[in-house]
Structures are given as structure tokens and as C-alpha cells.
C-alpha positions in Angstrom: 28.4 -79.4 84.2 29.2 -82.6 86.0 29.8 -83.1 89.7 31.2 -86.2 91.5 29.6 -87.5 94.7 31.8 -89.6 96.9 30.0 -92.5 98.5 32.6 -92.7 101.2 32.7 -89.2 102.6 29.6 -87.6 100.9 31.8 -84.8 99.4 30.7 -83.3 96.1 33.4 -82.1 93.7 33.1 -80.2 90.5 35.0 -82.1 87.7 37.6 -80.4 85.5 40.1 -81.7 82.9 42.6 -82.0 85.8 42.1 -85.0 88.1 40.3 -84.0 91.3 39.6 -85.9 94.5 37.1 -85.8 97.2 37.8 -84.8 100.8 38.7 -88.3 101.9 40.7 -89.1 98.8 38.9 -92.4 98.0 37.1 -91.0 94.9 38.5 -89.1 91.9 37.4 -87.9 88.5 38.1 -85.6 85.6 36.9 -84.6 82.1 38.5 -86.2 79.0 39.9 -84.2 76.1 36.4 -83.8 74.5 35.3 -81.7 77.5 32.0 -83.7 77.7 33.0 -87.2 78.8 34.1 -87.8 82.4 36.0 -90.6 84.1 35.3 -91.2 87.8 35.5 -93.9 90.4 32.8 -96.3 91.3 31.1 -96.5 93.7 30.1 -92.9 93.5 27.5 -90.8 91.6 27.8 -88.6 88.6 25.6 -85.6 89.0 24.6 -83.5 86.0 23.5 -79.9 86.2 21.8 -78.2 83.2 24.4 -75.6 82.0 21.7 -73.2 80.7 19.8 -73.3 84.0 23.0 -72.7 86.0 24.0 -69.7 83.7 20.6 -68.1 84.0 20.5 -68.6 87.8 24.0 -67.2 88.2 23.2 -64.2 86.1 19.9 -63.6 87.9 21.6 -63.9 91.3 24.4 -61.5 90.3 21.9 -58.9 89.3 19.8 -59.1 92.5 21.4 -61.3 95.2 18.6 -60.5 97.8 15.6 -61.5 95.7 14.2 -65.0 95.2 12.8 -65.9 91.8 12.1 -69.3 90.1 14.9 -68.5 87.7 17.3 -69.4 90.6 16.2 -73.0 90.3 18.2 -75.5 88.2 17.6 -79.0 86.7 19.9 -81.6 88.2 20.0 -85.4 87.9 22.1 -88.4 88.7 23.6 -89.9 85.5 22.9 -93.6 85.2 25.8 -96.0 85.0 24.8 -96.6 81.3 25.4 -92.9 80.4 27.8 -92.9 77.5 29.6 -89.7 78.5 30.4 -91.0 82.0 33.0 -93.7 82.3 33.2 -95.4 85.7 36.4 -97.1 86.9 36.6 -99.3 90.0 37.5 -97.4 93.1 37.6 -98.4 96.8 34.7 -100.6 98.0 32.3 -99.2 100.6 32.9 -100.8 104.0 30.1 -103.0 105.2 29.2 -103.7 108.8 28.6 -107.3 109.9 24.9 -107.2 109.0 25.8 -106.6 105.4 24.6 -103.0 105.2 26.8 -100.1 104.0 28.8 -98.3 106.7 28.9 -94.6 105.9 31.9 -92.9 107.5 31.4 -89.5 109.0 34.9 -88.3 108.0 
């Protein structure tokens, strides 16, 4: 499973074949027809979650929602820009303050 992190509003959105946008609308992404490759805007992050870990955690939680177990943990990672199944397209640039640092909006 892939999620998109918006560098503008810090929203995280699950990607589907249909184009989806973040809360502020400056980032978008979707799965291509192969259901493995995603296209999303840059700057932003592509976050991967190990599908088998998620399935096991979901099943364990559904069986006993009040208990904690290590099975509820999942592997997740940020896909590098070189990841072949993530295609980045140019989105809106992050605003920078006069000192040259990124200005993160709180919207």
C-alpha cells in the first residue's frame, strides 16, 4: 500500500487508481493501471506500508480490539525518488521565508 505525504499541509492520503488530493489541494497522486506504480506530485513523500503486515495487524485488531500485541506493528518506509514504481511529477514549490528555509503552512 502506498500513501502520499503532502509537504505543504502535512496531510497523508491513501492512493487509489482514482486521482486523489491532499487537504490543501497542492498535492495529488494515483495508481497506474498496473496497480503497483503510482504517480504523485513532488515535493512530497511516497510512503510504503508492507501489505502482509497491515493485513495481519488488521485481522489481529478485529479479533481483539482491546489487546496489544506486537502483531499490531507494521513495517513502513519512505520510498526514495529513485524507486521504479513511484513516478514523481512537478507540483507546487514549497514557499521559503527570506532566510531560505522552508515555510511550512499550518493549514
